[in-house]
N, C-alpha and C positions, 0 to 999 in steps of 0.2 A: 426466424428459428426460437424454440423455444426449451429452456433449462429443463434438462437431465440430471433427476438426481435419486439414489437406490440408496438403501440403506439394512443393511447386515448382521448377520450377528455371526462369527464362528469361533473355532474351540480348537488353540491358539497353545502351542508348550514353549513355553520363557525359556529364556537364556539364564543364567547365573546369576549372568552379571544384574539382573534387574536387579535383585534381591539382597544386594548387597549396595545398601544406603551409604550416601555421597555427601561432602558438602559442598560440594558446585558440581548442580546435572549434566553432561557434558552430551555427545552423538558417538552412537555405540556401531562401529563395528559389527555389522552382522556374519559372527561366527560362531554358532548358537550345536548345543547338544540340548538338546528340548527333555525335558522330564517331567514336568507335572504340567497337568490340561489350565488354562483359563481359557476368559469368554472375554475379548474385542469387541465394542461397535463400533459402527465408524459410518460415515456414507461418500461420496462421492458427488462431484461438478463440473459441469465444465463451463464457460464464459459463454454468458450468455452474445449474440451476433445483433439479437433484438436490441435498438437502441435505451438504454436504461433512467427511469422510472427513480421520484427520491420515496418510493416507498418502496423500492425495489428486494432490498438488502436481502431479506428474509426468505426470498426463495432462490437468492445465486449466490447465496453463503459469502457477500461480501459490503464492507463497509458499506453505508449509503454515501452518497455525491459529495455532504454537508463534512461527512468526520473524513475522508478523504481530502476534502479541501481544507477542514482545520489540521490536521495532517502534515498537512506541504507548506501552509506558512509554520506551526511552532518550529519543519525541522530545518524554516530557507533564511537566509539574513540581508539576500538580494531579490531588488528586483527588475521591472520597467515602470518607473510612474507616466503616466499618458493623460497631458493638460490642455483645455486653450487657451492662446498666447493671447497678450492685448487683440491684436489684429485679428483677432478667429482661426490660429492656423493650431491644426493639434502637434505638440512638441512631445515627445514622448527620452524622459535620463534616463540609466540609471541610478537607483537608491539605494541606498541599507533600510533595516525596516528592523522593530520588532513590532509581537504582538500583543495585546492586551489580554486578560481572562477570558471573552468575553470573542478573541477573536479580531479585533480593531487593531488594525494597523497603524503603527507611532511610526513617524518619518520622526531626522532631522532632515534640515534644510535650509537653504540659506539664500533664499528670493522669492521676486512677488507673485500672485496670479493674480489673473485678470478678474472680475465682478462675477465670472461662470466659472463658478465649484466645481463641476462636475468632471468628472474625474476616470483612467480606473490603474487599478496597479496591475500586472504581470506576475506573473512568480512559477516557477517548473521546478522541480525532479529528479534528478537524470536517479534512477536506479539501475544498479549495478550494468548500468554500458547497452540496457537492453529495453527499458523506455523510458522513455518524459513525462509524465505526467504534471499538469497543471491548474492552475484555478485564475480566473482573471477577476476581480475585488471590479465594482462596477458601486461606485459613488461621489459625496460630497468631500473637498477638503475643505479644512478649514484649523484654525488654532483652538485652541481649551483654554474656556475664558479661565477655567474656574480653578486655584489654588490648589484646592485637595486634589483633582483632577490633574494639573500638573506636577506635584510631587510623584502623586502615583504612578504617571509616566514615565515619568526622569529614571526610580529606580524599575520599572519595568527595560530602560534604556540601560544602565548603570548591568541588571543583572545579566543582559542577551550580550553586551560586548567588553563588559568589563570596565566602563568609563565614561564621566560624566558628560552630561550633555546641557549648553546655556539653554534656559529651560524658554527663551524668546523665538526659538529653534523649529521647539518640538509642535508637531503637527498629527493630526488623523485624518484620518479617511473614513467617514461617518456610512458604513458596507448601506448599500440600497439592493442587492440583489450579486450573486456568484455566477460563472460560469466555468463548469469544471470539466475537464478533457482530461483524457482516458492516458492519451499520447498524439504524437505530430497528427496531425491527417486523418483521425476519427470527431464523429459528431462531440458535444458539448451540453451538458446539460443543467438547466439552469434550476439555481439555489435559493432559493427565498433567503432573505435578511432575518428572522429570524429562525430558522429551519440550521443556517451557518451557526445564528452566536448560541443556539440550546445544544449545540453539538460538540462531543470532546475527541479533541486529538488520539490514534490511536492508539491504547497504550505500551503495544512497542515498536514507537515510534523511534524512541531509542538508539533501540538492541535490533532491531529490524536488519540496518544492511548491516552488521561484521556478523550476527547469523546466517544468512543468507550468503554470501563470502567464506563461513568457513564450511557450508555444507557444497557449494560449487569445489570448493578447495578438496574434500576428504569423503561428502559421501555420494559423489557420481551413479558411482554402482546401486544405490538406493534412488535414486533418481531416475535413473534406465529402468531399475525393476517397478518403481511409476506407473512411467508411460504401459511395460507390457503387463504387469498385473488390473491396474486399474480404469484403464485406460482401454476401448475395442477401437484397433489400427486396421488399417488394411493395409499397413506401406510399413519401409524399415525405418524405426529412428537412426539418424545418422549422430545425431550431438544432441542433446537434452540440457539445459541449464535455470535453474530456480532466478526468477525473477522481484521477485517482493514475499513479504508475509505480514499476518496482521495479527490481529487477534480470531475472523473467521478463517487464515486459512492460509494457502497462497498461492503464488500460479508460475506456472513451471511454463519455459519456451522453449518446443519444442521443433526441430530440422530436417532435412529431408529432400529427399528429391522429387516429392512434387510439391512441394512448396516449404514454409514454416506455417506454425500456428499457437497461438497461444491455450489453456486449460488452468481452469481452476481446480483444484481442492481443497476442500472443505476440511478442517478439522473435529474432529469427532464429538469435540465442544470446545465451545470457548475460549481461550485461554487470556489470561491476562497478565500473562510476566516472561522473562526470559525462562524461567524453572519451567512454569506449564510448557511454554513451543514446544523447545526440547525430548518432556516428555512427551508428547503427544507424536511432534514427530519422531519417536524413537519408535511407540509402539505400531505407530501404521510403517515403520518400516519392515515391524517384528512378523505384523500380518501379512502382509505380498512375501518376506522370505517365506511362511510357511507356507503360503499358496503358492505361490513356484516353486518349491518343493514334494510339494504335495503330501507334505504332513497333516493340509485339512483339502477338501471339496471350494471350488472357489464358482459358492454356490448364489449368485450374487451378479445384477447388469452390469456390462459394464458402460461405463461410460462411450458414447458412438459421435457424442459433438463437442466439434471443434471448431476455435476460431482462428478463422488466414487475418492475419500478420499483413496490412498493407504497405509495401513499400517495404516486405523485408530482404530483400533480394542483395540492399546494401547494407545492410546489415549481419553479419553472419557470425557463428559464435567463434568463439577466439578465445 
């Protein structure tokens, strides 16, 4: 299944709300009295059902898998560390961790390890109760030997948890490769160590959950309108929610009598902060409202491809 992306430019009539400067940009309720035409460009695409590759972000309007893994590691603080015991059995234990500037996991442990230092650190991040992206870092665990490195890692731990740590208990996992998965029961993507270390975590990672919760609580009319205007559906949407937001766009989950689907909708352009994300969302809401009210024609091709969610029957809308 291939990604479908269409771009369009429409003449819109803005709300007076857009002309008023505010100290903090919030989401706008769409009750407009249009006056002056403006032009807004936007594109819409869906998530592909084809397994992603590490170079497909430009075509899917989604962050690279390496970026997603870095974001998961930055936002999380607990995971499962699996190592080999002295008798050769694998053992997984829950651990707290921080990450260094290049994404290297830093752990505080009070145990000894077998001569075989191979290990795996599994971390997952629940997104608004709808999806659980996860990454598993494969590598070797060891203690840093350099005093300068130890002091830097101690500072990293202190910044993450607000507590001091015994330097003798600090360990790092040298990253060999990373398995990134979008959710349970989905195929994963292997990310090379160099790609992981060179990637940057998503700039919206610290505010994405609050933004999504705010939209799901106060802007459901907009989300339904996005489904009806931007997506070519041949069924009735019974419920929809936003799953997550990143610098390139956001994902929606759509419930219907025919099944549950995810759809990816990109921003008109990349955003780098909360203000930009809210501004883009408001602009897209404006566009959808104008099309719905027939102030301008829907002279663009709607999205036709949806990604069906596996095992979704057990996870209905709340």
